[in-house]
C-alpha positions as CSV (number, residue, x, y, z in Angstrom):
1,M,68.3,-37.0,-16.1
2,P,68.2,-38.3,-12.5
3,M,65.9,-36.3,-10.2
4,K,68.5,-34.6,-7.9
5,P,70.6,-33.2,-10.8
6,L,67.4,-32.2,-12.6
7,I,66.4,-30.0,-9.5
8,A,69.9,-28.5,-9.4
9,V,69.5,-27.5,-13.0
10,L,66.1,-26.1,-12.5
11,A,67.2,-24.1,-9.5
12,L,69.9,-22.5,-11.4
13,A,67.7,-21.6,-14.4
14,F,65.1,-19.8,-12.1
15,A,67.4,-18.4,-9.4
16,A,68.7,-15.5,-11.9
17,T,65.4,-14.6,-12.9
18,A,63.2,-14.7,-9.7
19,G,64.4,-11.5,-8.4
20,A,65.4,-9.5,-11.4
21,Q,62.5,-10.3,-13.7
22,P,59.3,-10.6,-11.6
23,A,57.0,-10.4,-14.6
24,G,58.2,-13.7,-16.1
25,F,60.6,-16.5,-15.9
26,D,63.4,-17.9,-18.2
27,R,62.5,-21.0,-20.2
28,L,64.1,-24.3,-19.1
29,P,67.6,-25.4,-20.5
30,P,67.3,-27.8,-23.4
31,D,68.7,-30.7,-21.5
32,V,65.6,-30.4,-19.2
33,L,63.0,-29.5,-21.9
34,D,64.2,-30.2,-25.5
35,A,62.6,-27.1,-27.1
36,A,63.8,-24.3,-29.1
37,P,62.5,-20.8,-27.6
38,P,60.1,-19.0,-30.1
39,S,62.4,-16.0,-29.9
40,E,65.2,-17.9,-31.7
41,R,63.0,-17.9,-34.9
42,V,63.5,-14.2,-35.3
43,T,66.3,-11.7,-35.5
44,G,66.5,-7.9,-34.9
45,E,64.8,-5.6,-32.7
46,P,61.1,-4.5,-32.7
47,G,60.7,-2.2,-35.7
48,A,63.2,-4.2,-37.7
49,M,62.5,-7.8,-36.9
50,K,62.7,-10.5,-39.5
51,I,62.2,-14.1,-39.7
52,R,65.1,-16.5,-39.1
53,R,63.6,-19.9,-39.7
54,T,60.1,-21.3,-40.0
55,S,60.9,-25.1,-39.9
56,C,59.0,-27.5,-37.4
57,R,59.8,-30.6,-35.6
58,T,58.5,-34.0,-36.5
59,A,57.9,-36.4,-33.7
60,P,56.1,-39.8,-33.2
61,M,52.5,-39.5,-31.9
62,D,53.3,-41.3,-28.6
63,E,55.5,-38.2,-27.6
64,I,53.2,-35.3,-29.0
65,R,50.8,-35.0,-26.1
66,R,53.3,-34.7,-23.4
67,R,55.5,-32.2,-25.5
68,I,52.2,-30.0,-26.3
69,V,51.5,-29.8,-22.4
70,D,55.1,-29.1,-21.4
71,L,55.5,-26.5,-24.1
72,A,52.1,-24.8,-23.3
73,V,53.0,-24.6,-19.5
74,Q,56.6,-23.3,-20.0
75,E,55.2,-20.5,-22.3
76,W,52.7,-19.6,-19.5
77,A,55.5,-19.5,-17.0
78,F,57.5,-17.1,-19.3
79,F,54.6,-14.7,-19.5
80,G,54.4,-14.6,-15.7
81,F,51.8,-17.3,-14.5
82,I,48.8,-15.2,-15.4
83,V,45.6,-16.9,-14.3
84,V,42.1,-16.0,-15.6
85,D,39.6,-17.5,-13.2
86,Q,36.3,-18.2,-15.2
87,T,34.8,-20.4,-12.4
88,V,33.6,-17.3,-10.5
89,V,31.2,-15.1,-12.1
90,E,30.6,-11.5,-10.5
91,E,27.3,-9.9,-11.4
92,S,27.0,-6.2,-12.1
93,G,24.2,-4.0,-10.8
94,S,22.0,-5.1,-13.7
95,G,22.3,-8.7,-12.9
96,Q,24.7,-9.4,-15.9
97,P,28.1,-10.9,-15.5
98,R,30.7,-8.3,-14.7
99,R,33.4,-8.1,-17.2
100,R,36.8,-7.4,-15.4
101,R,38.9,-4.6,-16.8
102,W,42.6,-5.6,-17.1
103,R,45.7,-3.6,-17.9
104,R,47.6,-4.2,-20.9
105,P,51.3,-5.0,-20.7
106,G,53.6,-2.0,-20.2
107,R,56.5,-1.1,-22.3
108,A,59.1,-3.1,-20.5
109,E,57.0,-6.3,-20.6
110,S,56.0,-5.7,-24.3
111,A,59.6,-5.4,-25.3
112,R,60.5,-8.6,-23.3
113,V,57.9,-10.7,-25.0
114,A,58.0,-9.2,-28.5
115,A,60.4,-11.6,-30.0
116,S,58.5,-14.5,-28.6
117,I,55.2,-13.5,-30.0
118,A,56.9,-12.8,-33.3
119,G,58.4,-16.3,-33.2
120,Y,54.9,-17.7,-32.9
121,W,54.0,-16.0,-36.0
122,T,56.9,-17.5,-38.0
123,V,55.1,-21.0,-38.2
124,T,52.2,-19.5,-39.9
125,P,51.8,-19.0,-43.8
126,Q,51.2,-15.2,-43.3
127,G,53.9,-14.7,-40.6
128,G,56.4,-12.7,-42.5
129,W,53.7,-10.2,-43.6
130,I,52.3,-9.9,-40.2
131,I,55.7,-9.2,-38.6
132,G,56.3,-6.6,-41.2
133,E,53.0,-5.0,-40.3
134,Q,54.0,-5.1,-36.8
135,N,57.4,-3.4,-37.5
136,D,55.5,-0.5,-38.9
137,A,53.4,-0.4,-35.8
138,W,56.5,-0.5,-33.5
139,G,57.9,2.4,-35.6
140,G,54.8,4.5,-34.5
141,P,54.4,6.9,-31.5
142,R,53.8,4.1,-28.9
143,G,57.1,2.3,-30.1
144,V,57.3,-1.2,-28.7
145,A,54.3,-0.6,-26.4
146,S,52.1,-0.8,-29.6
147,R,49.4,-3.4,-29.5
148,W,49.8,-6.4,-32.0
149,R,47.9,-5.5,-35.1
150,Y,46.4,-8.9,-35.4
151,P,45.3,-11.4,-32.8
152,W,48.1,-13.9,-32.1
153,S,46.2,-16.8,-30.2
154,A,46.1,-19.1,-33.3
155,A,49.8,-18.3,-33.9
156,F,50.5,-19.5,-30.4
157,V,48.7,-22.8,-30.8
158,S,50.2,-23.3,-34.2
159,W,53.7,-22.7,-32.7
160,A,53.0,-25.2,-29.9
161,M,52.0,-28.0,-32.3
162,C,55.0,-27.2,-34.6
163,E,57.5,-27.3,-31.7
164,A,55.8,-30.4,-30.2
165,G,56.4,-32.4,-33.5
166,L,53.3,-31.8,-35.6
167,G,55.5,-30.4,-38.6
168,E,53.5,-31.6,-41.5
169,A,50.3,-29.6,-42.6
170,S,48.6,-32.9,-43.1
171,R,49.0,-33.5,-39.3
172,F,48.2,-29.9,-38.1
173,Q,47.0,-27.1,-40.3
174,R,49.0,-24.1,-38.9
175,A,47.3,-20.9,-39.5
176,V,46.7,-17.3,-38.3
177,A,42.9,-18.2,-37.5
178,H,41.8,-21.1,-35.4
179,H,39.0,-22.1,-37.7
180,A,41.6,-23.5,-40.3
181,Y,42.7,-26.3,-37.9
182,I,39.1,-26.6,-36.3
183,D,38.0,-27.5,-40.0
184,Q,40.8,-29.8,-40.5
185,A,39.7,-31.7,-37.2
186,I,36.0,-31.7,-38.4
187,R,37.2,-33.4,-41.7
188,A,39.3,-35.9,-39.7
189,R,36.1,-36.8,-37.8
190,D,34.4,-37.3,-41.1
191,G,37.0,-39.6,-42.4
192,R,38.4,-37.0,-44.9
193,A,41.7,-36.1,-43.3
194,P,43.2,-39.5,-42.3
195,D,46.7,-38.0,-41.2
196,A,45.2,-35.2,-39.1
197,A,46.4,-35.4,-35.4
198,F,43.1,-33.9,-34.1
199,A,39.5,-35.0,-34.5
200,A,36.6,-32.8,-33.7
201,Y,33.8,-33.8,-31.1
202,D,31.0,-31.9,-29.6
203,V,31.5,-31.2,-25.9
204,G,30.5,-34.2,-23.8
205,E,31.0,-36.7,-26.7
206,A,34.5,-37.9,-25.5
207,P,36.5,-37.5,-22.3
208,I,38.7,-34.4,-22.2
209,V,42.3,-35.0,-21.3
210,P,45.5,-32.9,-21.1
211,G,46.9,-32.2,-24.7
212,D,43.3,-31.8,-26.3
213,L,42.0,-28.4,-27.5
214,L,38.8,-26.6,-26.5
215,C,37.4,-24.2,-28.9
216,S,34.7,-21.3,-28.6
217,A,33.3,-18.9,-31.1
218,R,32.1,-15.5,-31.2
219,R,30.9,-14.6,-34.6
220,P,29.1,-16.9,-35.5
221,A,28.6,-18.3,-32.0
222,Y,28.4,-21.9,-32.9
223,R,26.9,-24.3,-30.5
224,S,28.0,-27.6,-32.1
225,I,30.3,-29.2,-34.6
226,A,27.3,-29.6,-37.0
227,E,26.9,-25.8,-37.1
228,R,30.5,-25.3,-38.2
229,R,30.4,-28.1,-40.5
230,R,27.9,-26.4,-42.5
231,Q,30.4,-23.3,-43.0
232,L,33.6,-25.2,-43.5
233,G,36.2,-22.8,-45.0
234,V,34.3,-19.7,-44.1
235,G,36.0,-17.2,-41.9
236,A,35.0,-17.2,-38.3
237,R,36.0,-15.4,-35.0
238,T,37.1,-18.6,-32.9
239,H,39.5,-19.2,-30.2
240,C,41.1,-22.5,-28.8
241,D,43.0,-23.2,-25.7
242,I,45.4,-26.2,-24.8
243,V,44.0,-28.4,-21.9
244,V,46.8,-29.0,-19.3
245,K,44.9,-30.4,-16.3
246,V,41.5,-31.8,-15.5
247,E,40.4,-31.5,-11.9
248,P,37.6,-33.5,-10.5
249,S,37.8,-31.5,-7.2
250,P,37.2,-28.7,-7.5
251,S,35.3,-29.4,-10.8
252,R,37.4,-27.5,-13.3
253,I,39.4,-27.8,-16.5
254,L,42.7,-25.8,-16.7
255,A,43.8,-24.7,-20.2
256,V,46.5,-22.5,-21.6
257,G,45.8,-19.9,-24.3
258,G,47.6,-17.2,-26.2
259,N,46.6,-13.5,-26.5
260,V,44.4,-14.0,-23.3
261,R,44.7,-10.5,-21.8
262,G,47.5,-9.9,-24.0
263,A,49.6,-12.9,-22.7
264,V,49.9,-16.5,-22.6
265,S,47.5,-17.1,-19.7
266,L,46.0,-20.2,-17.8
267,K,42.1,-20.3,-17.8
268,L,40.3,-21.9,-15.0
269,L,37.1,-23.2,-16.6
270,P,34.0,-24.4,-14.7
271,A,33.0,-28.0,-15.4
272,A,30.6,-30.7,-14.3
273,D,31.2,-34.4,-13.9
274,D,28.5,-35.6,-16.3
275,G,30.7,-36.2,-19.3
276,P,31.4,-39.7,-20.7
277,D,32.1,-42.2,-17.9
278,G,31.8,-39.5,-15.3
279,S,34.6,-37.4,-16.9
280,L,34.4,-33.6,-16.7
281,R,32.5,-31.5,-19.2
282,P,33.1,-27.8,-19.5
283,L,30.0,-25.7,-18.6
284,P,28.8,-22.8,-20.6
285,G,30.5,-19.5,-19.8
286,R,30.7,-16.1,-21.3
287,R,31.8,-17.9,-24.5
288,R,30.3,-21.2,-25.2
289,I,32.9,-24.0,-25.9
290,F,31.4,-25.7,-29.2
291,A,34.4,-27.9,-30.2
292,H,36.6,-30.5,-28.4
293,L,39.6,-31.2,-30.5
294,K,40.7,-34.6,-29.4
295,L,44.3,-35.5,-30.1
296,R,44.8,-39.0,-31.6
297,A,47.3,-40.2,-29.2
298,P,47.6,-42.0,-25.8
299,S,46.2,-40.0,-22.9
300,L,48.0,-38.4,-20.1
301,A,47.2,-38.4,-16.4
302,A,44.6,-35.8,-15.4
303,D,47.3,-33.9,-13.3
304,A,49.7,-33.5,-16.4
305,L,50.2,-29.8,-15.4
306,D,51.9,-30.9,-12.1
307,R,54.3,-33.2,-13.8
308,T,55.8,-30.8,-16.4
309,P,59.3,-29.7,-15.9
310,T,58.1,-26.2,-15.3
311,M,55.9,-27.1,-12.4
312,R,58.4,-29.5,-10.9
313,A,60.7,-26.5,-10.7
314,V,58.1,-24.5,-8.9
315,R,57.5,-27.3,-6.3
316,C,61.1,-28.3,-5.9
317,T,63.0,-25.0,-5.8
318,D,63.3,-23.2,-2.5
319,G,62.0,-19.6,-2.4
320,F,60.5,-19.7,-5.9
321,P,58.2,-16.7,-6.1
322,L,55.0,-17.9,-7.7
323,P,52.7,-14.9,-8.1
324,P,49.6,-14.6,-5.7
325,P,47.0,-15.5,-8.3
326,A,48.7,-18.7,-9.4
327,A,49.3,-19.7,-5.8
328,A,45.7,-18.7,-4.7
329,A,44.2,-20.9,-7.5
330,G,46.1,-23.9,-5.6
331,L,48.3,-24.8,-8.5
332,V,51.2,-25.7,-6.4
333,G,50.9,-28.3,-3.7
334,P,53.5,-30.4,-1.8
335,G,56.7,-31.4,-3.7
336,A,55.2,-34.9,-4.7
337,F,57.1,-35.0,-7.9
338,C,60.6,-33.8,-6.7
C-alpha cells in the first residue's frame, strides 16, 4: 500500500480509540497488518468462554522474522504501551535492588483483554482445559477481575509464532511452558531437530537481532545452555521475550513479553557492546538471561521496532497520545518512516 493511503488508514484506526480507550489501542486493520486478532479465536463472555479455532498460519522463513516483530509490537500497543525499564536499578536501604510494586489491571482493563489472553491459550495443547479453569475463576467473587490461574507468557509467545507462520510443531513447539520450545531449540543446535525455526545459543555466542528470543530461568537458575541440556524434558520456571530492537546508544535491547506485570509489556534490557563483532550482549539483571534462541531466518535491521506498522502509526498520526513511560523511553522519534 502506498505510504499516504497507509497513513490515512492508520489515522482512522487510532482516532476512534485514542480518547475513548486510553488504556490500550485497537489493532491495525488487516490490509495494513495481515493478522487475525487473538480474540477471534474464542467465543462467549468471561465465565462461559469457549475455543472457536486453534489453527495456525504457515509462511516461508523469509517472512517470519518481520511478522514476529510486527505482531509482538501490535500486541504491546493493544495492552497500552507498558514499559518495564530494567536499565535502571534502584537500591533499597539494605543495598539490595529495590523491587517496584505494580498495580494489577483493574476490572475494566481485565474485561477488555480477557478474550485476547484466552486467544493466546488456544494455540497450546492444554488451551481448552486452561480456559475452562479460568471460566471457573471468573465465576468467583472477583468476577472478570480474577487473576489468570496459570501464567500466560509462554502462551503469548506460542500465539505470536503461530500467527507469524510457524504452524507446524516441528518448526516451533507451542506450549504452556517456555522450556518446551527452549528444549526444541537446544536439540536443533545439536542437530536433532532439523526443521526447528530456532537454535539455542549461550548469550554472547551469536549476534542478537530483532525476532530472536531471550530466555531466563528462575527455578533452576540456569546460567548456560549446557546446564539446561542436562535436564531436557524436565519442568523448569523459565521466561522468554521477543527482541524487537537493538540500540547501540544507549546500550540496551528492547524485548516484548507476555504476562509481564499482568500485560504484554516492553522490557528495556541493559546491554554491553562486547558481543560477537561488537554486537550488544545483555548484561546480568535480576534474572540472568541464559539462552538466546536465534531464528534461522534472514536478519532485520536493528531498528525493526521503528519500522513496524504500529510505530509508523505513532510517528505519523497527529495527536497520537503515546503514554508518558513510552515517550520518556525515547521510543518515538521524528517521522522518518512516514
